[in-house]
Phi, psi and omega in degrees: 000131181290158183302320180297328178288324176297316177301316180298313182298309184296313183291323179292314181291327179300320177287319185296319187285354180300340181278350185251164175292142179282158178303154190299322182291325174297323179293317178295319181294325181293327179296315182197111185282071181249117182306327180292313178300319181293318178298310181294320178298322179292320176301316180296327187286342184297127181058033183218142179292152185302314183296319178296317178300313184297315181295320178294317179297319178299315180296316183292313184289341175289341179258327183201126177228020172225159178303318181297315180294324181297323182285352173281347179265149174277164178298323179298320179294316179298317178301318180297318182289325186266347177301136013252042176299155181297139178055044187295330177298309181295319182293323177298317178297318180294322179298320178293314180297317179299313182299319177297314181297319180298320179291314186286323189251334188234022178054038177072009180255144174286128180292149180256023177254133181303312183296321180290322176298319179297336181283349181279146182302131176080002183260117175253189183299316181299312180296315180300315181293323179292322177294320176299317179297298190279329183272329186233001180056038179258137181292123177199139182269112180268118183249115171248193183296325180292311181298318179297311183295311186289323179299320178286321181297321179287340185089012176296319180222169176226086187226161181255333184236148180306321180296323176296321180297319179304309183290325179292319179294326179300334182276334187246343182261125177304143186300334180296344180256000186298325181281320188275342186296327179294302181299328178295308184287328177296312179298317178298319180290325181289330189248332186229303184272065187286161183303312180248136178049065179297156183274068184297332180293339179259358189280124181283350178245020181304327185295335181251000184278133179276349178054037179297127179085356181276118180266329176210150179211165180246000000 
């Protein structure tokens, strides 16, 4: 896809998604742009629907929103507050481990280094990049299932795995869009460019979409 088409896609979708709810981490970040809240919220969001994530984060942060406060809670209490997010037992344990590490190694602050974020329990590339984006306003391309699917569907990249998509997008997407491309494509994917039978009749970028992998659409 040519650069002018990337500009068209990003700017067109940016206007289009204004009618929909924003992704949960953006919502959490707007309340309070605190890297710790964003990190924990992102951990909660994995394999979990946005509304469930948001409600769980609200319950948890009403009790503890710093590493020190979090360690005043037992794992059972954290599990109770975050239920029914996916894998809540494991996530409660990871939240405790992360909070301990932040206190012991980083003076209670979330590191703004990709490699250091990756060293934290439960943090993968997607989570690290999202924390850099939302917590520190640092350019990094966060690739989840929506970004991976839509980037390939549009013909922006031709990749099989999200990590491949991340590196491929870095080569073709101008750096000025690295922070915004995730919330744009996630919102677009949740509401219009769905995994099965996307709503192509409502799509504002249908004219440039290659529809790679699309077997049926509405």
